[in-house]
C-alpha positions in Angstrom: 20.5 15.8 41.9 17.9 14.8 39.3 16.3 16.5 36.4 16.0 20.4 36.8 12.3 21.5 36.6 11.0 24.6 34.7 6.8 25.1 34.4 6.6 21.2 35.3 9.0 20.2 32.2 12.3 18.8 32.4 14.9 20.5 31.0 18.3 18.2 32.0 18.6 14.6 32.6 21.1 13.3 34.6 20.3 9.6 33.4 23.0 8.3 36.1 20.8 8.9 39.0 17.2 8.5 37.6 15.1 5.7 39.2 14.5 3.6 35.7 12.9 0.4 37.4 10.1 2.8 38.8 7.5 3.0 36.3 5.6 5.5 38.0 8.0 7.9 37.4 8.0 8.0 33.7 5.4 9.1 31.0 5.2 8.4 27.4 5.0 11.2 25.1 4.6 12.3 21.7 2.0 9.6 20.9 -0.6 11.8 19.5 -1.2 11.9 15.9 0.0 14.9 14.2 -0.7 15.1 10.2 1.4 17.0 7.8 -1.4 19.7 6.6 -1.9 20.5 3.3 -4.9 23.0 3.0 -6.5 24.8 -0.2 -9.3 27.2 0.8 -11.4 30.2 -0.1 -12.6 31.8 2.7 -15.3 34.8 2.9 -14.9 35.5 -0.9 -17.5 36.1 -3.9 -16.9 35.1 -7.7 -19.0 37.1 -9.7 -20.1 36.9 -13.2 -17.9 38.2 -16.1 -18.8 40.7 -18.5 -21.5 39.7 -20.9 -22.8 37.2 -17.9 -20.4 34.4 -18.3 -19.6 32.5 -15.7 -16.2 30.9 -15.1 -15.4 27.6 -13.3 -14.5 27.4 -10.0 -12.1 24.8 -8.8 -10.3 24.2 -5.2 -8.1 21.5 -5.2 -5.6 20.2 -2.4 -2.9 17.0 -3.4 -1.1 14.9 -0.9 1.5 12.4 -1.7 4.0 11.0 0.8 6.2 8.0 0.1 8.4 5.8 2.3 10.6 3.4 0.7 12.5 1.2 3.4 15.0 -1.6 3.0 16.5 -2.9 6.5 18.3 -6.1 6.5 20.1 -8.0 9.2 22.5 -10.9 8.7 24.3 -13.2 11.4 26.8 -16.0 10.9 28.4 -18.4 13.5 31.0 -21.2 13.0 32.1 -23.1 16.2 34.4 -26.0 15.7 36.2 -28.4 18.2 36.0 -31.3 20.0 32.2 -30.9 20.5 31.3 -28.0 18.2 28.0 -25.5 18.7 27.4 -22.9 16.4 24.5 -20.4 17.3 23.5 -17.6 14.9 20.5 -15.2 15.4 19.4 -11.9 13.5 16.6 -9.5 13.8 15.0 -6.6 12.0 12.2 -4.6 13.3 10.5 -1.7 11.1 7.6 0.7 11.9 6.8 3.1 9.2 3.9 5.7 9.6 2.5 8.2 7.7 -0.1 11.0 8.5 -1.4 13.5 6.2 -4.4 15.7 6.1 -5.0 16.9 2.8 -8.1 19.5 3.1 -10.0 21.6 0.5 -12.6 24.2 1.4 -14.9 27.0 0.4 -15.6 28.7 3.7 -18.0 31.9 3.7 -18.9 34.1 1.1 -19.9 37.7 0.6 -21.7 40.1 -1.3 -23.6 38.1 -4.4 -21.9 34.9 -3.4 -20.1 32.6 -5.6 -21.5 32.4 -9.2 -19.6 30.0 -11.3 -20.9 27.8 -14.0 -19.2 24.6 -12.3 -18.2 24.5 -9.0 -15.4 21.6 -7.7 -14.0 21.3 -4.6 -11.7 18.3 -4.2 -9.1 16.7 -1.9 -7.1 13.8 -2.5 -4.3 11.7 -0.9 -2.0 9.0 -2.8 0.5 7.9 0.0 2.1 4.6 -0.1 4.8 2.7 2.0 7.2 0.5 0.2 9.1 -1.6 2.8 11.2 -4.6 2.9 12.8 -6.1 5.9 14.8 -9.3 6.1 16.6 -11.1 8.3 19.0 -14.2 8.1 21.0 -16.1 10.1 23.5 -18.9 9.3 25.3 -21.0 11.9 27.8 -24.3 11.4 28.8 -26.8 14.1 31.9 -28.8 13.5 33.2 -31.5 16.0 35.0 -34.6 16.2 32.6 -35.9 18.7 29.3 -33.7 18.3 28.4 -31.0 16.0 25.7 -28.8 16.6 24.2 -25.5 14.6 21.4 -23.3 15.6 20.1 -20.6 13.4 16.9 -18.3 13.9 15.9 -15.2 11.7 13.0 -12.9 12.7 11.8 -10.1 10.8 8.7 -7.9 11.6 7.3 -4.8 9.8 4.4 -2.5 10.8 3.2 -0.1 8.4 0.4 2.6 9.2 -1.1 5.3 6.8 -3.6 7.3 9.1 -4.7 10.1 6.4 -7.7 12.4 7.1 -9.0 13.9 3.4 -11.7 16.5 3.7 -13.2 18.4 0.9 -16.3 20.7 1.7 -18.4 23.9 1.3 -19.7 25.6 4.5 -21.4 28.7 5.2 -21.4 29.8 1.3 -24.0 30.9 -1.1 -23.2 29.0 -4.0 -25.3 30.0 -7.4 
């Protein structure tokens, strides 16, 4: 039968009848970067002097902190014995860690007399980090009366990516 289609999107998959070998029928999805949003904003507002003419400080701050702590380990062992003993062991690890965050601090627009403050601070910070350990170990032994052969291989791959977009700005606002 194949998948049911509703508005161009497959809603049910029958994998046993799919043509998995034809790469023209498949499309990779979900590859767009989507960052977590942290936003501090003041929009179309005014800040006025206090009674007596004193001005306060104005601070708009967005902070983002994302952490990934990952430990991945693979271990393999092989022992072979006989007249010709051949032991083969292999272990592999693959780890991919990604952080995407978009902290943003904004003052956008002002009304009335605008923003009257002694000091205006607009800041955005990010403190994201990835702490990853990927390890692979392989051990083999070959014991034989005539010959003993042992082959071991361990492969470890780790890819870590932090793709954050940090923004802080004032736009279309009268700041005095």
